[in-house]
N, C-alpha and C positions, 0 to 999 in steps of 0.2 A: 614702163610702170615701176614705181619704187616698191621696194620690198614691204615697206610699211603699209602702203595703200593695198598691195596684193594680199597681205595678211588680214587686213580689215575687210576686204571683199570676201575672202574665204570664210571668215568668221560669220559674216552676215548670212551668207548662203547656207553655211552649216546650221545656224540657229534657226533660219527659216525652214530648213528641211526637217528639223527635229523639234518642231513646235508640238504643243500638246496633242496626242493622237486623237483622232475622231472618236475612237472607241476607248474610253478611259473609265477607270473605276475609282470609287472612293476607297483607298487602300488604308486600312486600320494601321496604326503605328505598331500595334502589338505583333503583327506578323512580319515586321521588317527587322532584320538584324543589322545593327549599326556597323560601320566600317572598322570600329575599334571597340572591343568589349573587355572589361576587367573581370576576371574570374577569381574567386577566393582560392581555388585549388590549382588553376593552371596559369594565373597571371594574365598578361596581355594576350588577347586573341584578335587576330586581324582577318578582315573580309574585303574582297573586291566585288562589289555589286552583289553581295550574298554568298560568294564563293569563298570558302576559307582558303588562306594561304597554306602552303606546304607545312610550314611550322605549326600552324594551328591544327591542321589535320592530324599531324603526328602526335601532338600533345593530347588531342581529343581521343585518338585511337588507344594510346597507352592507358589513359584514364578509364576508358569504358572496358577495355579488356582487363584491367585490375579490378574494376567494379564487379565485372561478370565472374571473375576468378574468386572474389570474395563470396559471392552468392553461391557458386558451386561448392566452395568449402563449407559454408554455414548450413547449406541444404543437403550437403553430403557427408556430414559428420557420421550419420548412422551407417553409411556404406564403408567409409574408412574404418569405422569401429568393427564392423564385421570382418573385414579384411585383416585387421589387427588380431582378431580372435583366431581366425583360420591360421594365419601365419604363426602366431604364437604356438598354438598346439602342434602344428606340423614341426615347429622347431625343436620339440622334445620327443619327436618320434611318433606322434599320433597319426594314424592313417585313416582317410575317409572310409566310412562304411565298414570299419573293422575294429578300430581302437575306441574303447570307452575310458575316459579319464575319470577317477574318483578321488576326491580330497579326503582320503580315509582318515586322516588325523585332523581334519579341517584345513582350510586355507590359512595362510599367515602372511605377513608383509613381505616374505621372500618371493612370493608370486605376484606380479603386477596384473591385477584385474581391476576394472571399474567397479567401485563400491560393492564388493562382495560382503557376505556376512560369514560369521564363524560359529553359527548355532547349529546349522545342519551341514552334512556332507553335500558338495556339489558333484553331480554325475553329468559328464558333458561329452559331446562327440560331434563329428561332422557327418551329415547325411547328404550325399551327392547323387542326384537321380538323373544326371545328364545321359548316362549310358543304360538307363533302365531302372525299374522300380527297385526299392530297398525294403527289406523287412526288418522291423524292430520288434523283438519279442520281449514282453514285460510280464514278469512272473510275481512281483511283489508290489505293494502299494507305493505309488510315486506320485508327485505333483510336478508337471513339467509343460514345456512348450517346444514348439518348432518355429523358428524364424528364418525367413529367407535372406538373401544376400542384400536385399534393400532394407533389411531390418524390419520387415513387415511380418505381422502375425500369420503363420501358415497353418497351425493346427495345435490342439491340446493333446497331451499325453498323461494318462494317469487318472487320478480320482475325479477330476472335473470333466473328463470326457464322458458323455452320456452312455457310450458302449463299453466303458472300462469300469468307472465308478470304484476303483480300487481292486477289482477282481483280476486285472491284467488282461493280456491278450496279445494277439499278433497284429501289429500295425503294418499296413501295406502303403507305403509312401511312393507317389508316382507323379511324373510331370503330366500336364494336361495333353501332351502330344501322344501319350501311351495309348495304343489301339487294342491292347489285350483285355481280358476280363479280369476283375478283381477276384481272387480266389475265394471260395466260400468260407465263412467263418473268420475272415480277416476284417480288421478295422481299417477303412480306407482314409487316406489323407491325400488329396489331390492338390498339386501346387503348380504355379506358374514359373517358379525359379528352379535352378539346378542345385546350388550348394545351400545347405541349410545348417544352422546351429541347433543342436539338441541340448537342452538344459533341463535337468531334473533334480528334484530333491526327494530324498527317501521320507516317506510318511512313517512316523513311529516316535516312540519315546526316546529322549536323549540318553537314558541309561541303557538303551538297547542298540546303540549305534553299531557296535562291532558285529553283533549277531545279525543285524539288518543289512549291513554291507555284505556279509557272507552269503545271506540268502539272495540278495540282488545278484551277486557275481555268479551264483549257481544257476540262476534262472534267466538272466538277461542276455539276449543275443542280437547282433547287428551284422547283416550281410546282405549283398546284392541278391535279389530274388532270382532263383534258379541255379545259384552257384553254391560251392561248398562253403559252409559256415566256418569262419576262422576268427571268431570274436576274441580279442585280447583286452586285458585291462591294464591301465597304468595308474599307479598312485601318484597324485599330483602334490601331495603334501610335501613341503620344503623345497620343491623345485624352484630354481631361480630362472624365471623366464618372463617374457613380456607379451601381453595381449592388447596393450593400449596403442591407438594409432598416433602417428606423428602430428606435431603441431608446427611443423615448417613446411618448406615446399615439397618434402618427400610425401606429404599428404596426397599430392596429385598422382603420384605413382601408385599408391595404394588403391585409389579409386579406379585407376586405369586397369589394374589387375582384374577386378570384378567386371568392369565394363567389357573387357575383352572376353571373359569367359561366360558370362550370363546372357541369356536371351534379352534382347533390348526391350521386350514388352513389360518387364518388371520395373523399368525406371520411369520416373516422372518425365513426360515428354519435354517440358520446358527446361528442366534440369539437364537432360541428356543433350539438349540442343546447345545450352550454354557451354557444357563440357566440350562438345564438338568445336565450337569456336575457339577453344583453348588448345586444340589439337588432340583431344582425347576422343577417339572414334573407334568403334568395334571394327576389327579387321585391318586397322592401320597401325603402324608403329607410332608410339608417342615420343616424339623427338623434338622437343622444344628448341628453338634457336635461342641465341644469346639474349635477344630482346624479350622473348617469351619467358625465359628463365628468370629474368629480372622482374617481369610482371608477376610471376607465380611466387617469388620470394617476397615481394612487397605485399601481395594479396594475403599470403599466409600470415604476415605480422598483423595486418588489420583485422583479419577474420579471427585470429587468435584472441585479440583484444575484445572483440565483440562477443565471442563465445564465452570467454571468462567473465565478461561484464554481466551477461545475462544470469550467471550463477551467483556472482557476488553482489550484484545490484539487481535482484530479481524484480521483474514487473509487479505492479500492484495486483494485476489480475491472478498471479500465482500465489498470493498470500492466503493462507488458510483462515486466520482469525483476524478480527479487526483491531485487536489490541496486542498482538504479539508478532514476532519476526519469523515464526515458522512458515515455510511455503512448500509447494510441490508444483513440479511441471506437468504432473498428471491431472491437473484440476479439470482439464476438458476431456479427459479419458485417454485410452491407450492409442487412439488414432489422432489425438490432438485437434479435434474438430470443435469449433465453437457452436453457439446456438443456431447459427445460420448455415452450418455445415461447411465453414471455411476453415482451412488448416491454420492452426496457431504456430507460425513458424518459429517464433521465439521459444515457446514451450517445447516444441520438438527438438530444437537445437540444444536447449538447456538440458533436456532429459538425456539425450544421446551423448552430450559432453560428459555427463557424470555417471551414467548408468548403462546397463545392458539388459537384454531380455524384454520383449514386448508380448503381452498377453492380456486378454480381457480380465483374468484373474487378479491382475495387480490393482484394478480399480473397480472391483465389484462393489455394488451398493446392497448387496444381500447381507443381511445381519448375520454375523457369526461365521462368515465365509470370506475366503480370499485374504487380501492383506492391504494395508494402507501405510502411507509413508509421510513423514514430516522431515524437512531439511532445514538446517540452520548454518548459516555462514557468518552471522553476526550476533552479538550479545544484546541484552535488553536496552543498552545505550546506543545501539546501532553501530558499534565498533566491531572491526574484524576480530575474530577469535585469535588470541595470542597463546602459543604453546607454552609460554613461561608463566602464565597466570593460572589462578585457581577460580574455576566457575562451578556453579551448581545449577541443576534442574530438579525441580520437585514435581513429582507425579501425584496429584491428589489420590486419596484412597479409592479403591475399587476401579482400578484401571479396566476400561471397557474393552476387554478382549476375551474371546472364547478360548484361545490357545495361549499365546504368551506375547511379551513385549520385549524389545531389545534396543540398545544404543550401540552405534559404531562410530569410530572416528577415522576420518580420511585426510590424507595429505593433500593440501590445496594444489600442488603441482601435478601429481599423478593421478588424483582422485581414487587412488588405491589405499589399501590400509596404512595407517600411520606407522612408520617404523619406530618401535619402542622396544623395551624388554618385556612388555606384556603381550603374550602370544594372541590373546583373543581380540585385542584392539577394541574392546568394548565390554559390555555387561548386559545380561538379560534377566527376565523374570523367572527363568527356570533354575537359576542358581540358588542353592541353599544358603550361600554366603550373603545374599542381599538382605539387609536389615530394614525394617519399617520404622518410621517415627511413631511417636506415642499416639498420634491421631490417625494412623493407618496409612499415611502418605509415604512415599519413598523419595529420598533425595539422592541424586547421583552426583558424584564429584568428578570433575575433569581438571587434572592438575599433574605436574611433574612427579610430585611425591604423594603418597596416600595419606588421607587425613587420619589421625589417631583413632583407633576403635572403629573406623568406617572403611576398612580396607576392602571389604566385599562390595561396597558401593562405588568403587573407584575406577575410573578409566584413565590410563596413563597418557600424558601429552608430553611433548618435548620442547624445551626453550629454543627459540630461534626458528620454529617450524609453525607456519600457519596451518590450520586444520579446519575441517567442517565436520558437522554431526548429522547422522540420519537416525531418526527414531522410527521403528517399525512396529505396527500393531498387526498381529496375526489373528484373524478372525474377529475384526472389530464389531462391537455391538451397539445398541441403540444410542448410548450417550456419546459415542464417538461421532455418529452421523448427525445428531442434533446439536453437537458442539456444547452440550451442557457440561461435559467434561473436557478439560484442556491442560496440557502441561504448561508449566512456567517457561519463560524464556531462559537462556543461559545467563546467569547473574554473576558478575565478578565479585569475589569475596575480598 
């Protein structure tokens, strides 16, 4: 039999053997993957009867790992931020449950903090309850918070705590696994985490700062429960140190440090699962291979672009007024939940990219209480703010605050205070040097040089440096909430 005839016979038998099966379905095209697919991001992708080729598999794996790493970054900014704060304070000798840092002469641009202010002293420390409860004794009026390592609110301290209200007291801070009794007369704060950031502000008049700091140092104590009290104080003013997290692949080392130390229960379950896929898992060393190192490096670049984009191109949902560029990532509250109880991930990422400290007191709707914030990264023409230009903001008369208002300027890169020759990096309504216009309004100038005769209303900027502005209202009143009063945009002169 000729080879040609044999081939024909085999072909006919094969065709007959594989005719349409008796049990066949009407298969929709939508569930079939073609043998060849063109991807915008991965190029040509090839399949054999639905099975990806090795090359396509490797492309897809790298892309998905990179995408997951981007999500771990964006949803973990708050974790890295907390690690940055802990590491920064420990770098200047602060000890958990012992050292209390105070910016006795106010913070300035020598210390890298996310968007601090220079109106009141910061009082800060680390409270770690991993090995047992910790006692915080407060003897003077303060306003403050305790946030856990996931940067979630754990408790109030000071005037807004119902058992304190400015009187002070002994706070008993303990992990939920603690089986002992809360001592009588103590103010309990139960938490699911181990490490916590304590941030306080002294309540009092600006003129009394020195005496108020002295009273605080004579009455505040921080120590492990049942152990000898060895509280020490450190003046943070003028210290050159960094508390801001990395914006490159070192970011993943920062979150790994807290994932290793903290109880897994405090983390979002999906986030910690994605971190595990990247090799970040509690109880195991984080040792990425060369492929994963490349993935993390690429992911950090993409995540950085997105994090910065949400700040400099804020979503419309974050805009406060319909006719201005002021915005706030706290528009949905300190838990970033929308009207359906769904987390607003962009708002959360934006907030933690530029700020620290989470507490309900930051978004209170109670007239005359708490504080409110407006952020500006662009002028009235929707252009980025230029440190070499002259801008003004006008506050209409009768600023609706029970306490005071303030402006601060921050470097676009670090989100910390803009480095200038002006120590305050801002101006506030408590200053006697601030002048009003004839109609009672106040115009603030942002420029490299002070405007003649208006030096008290001037905030210094630097040519060649991009910056952003935060306006703070302490104790906002009715006209703030109903928006009948609103500041102008920044206007280039």
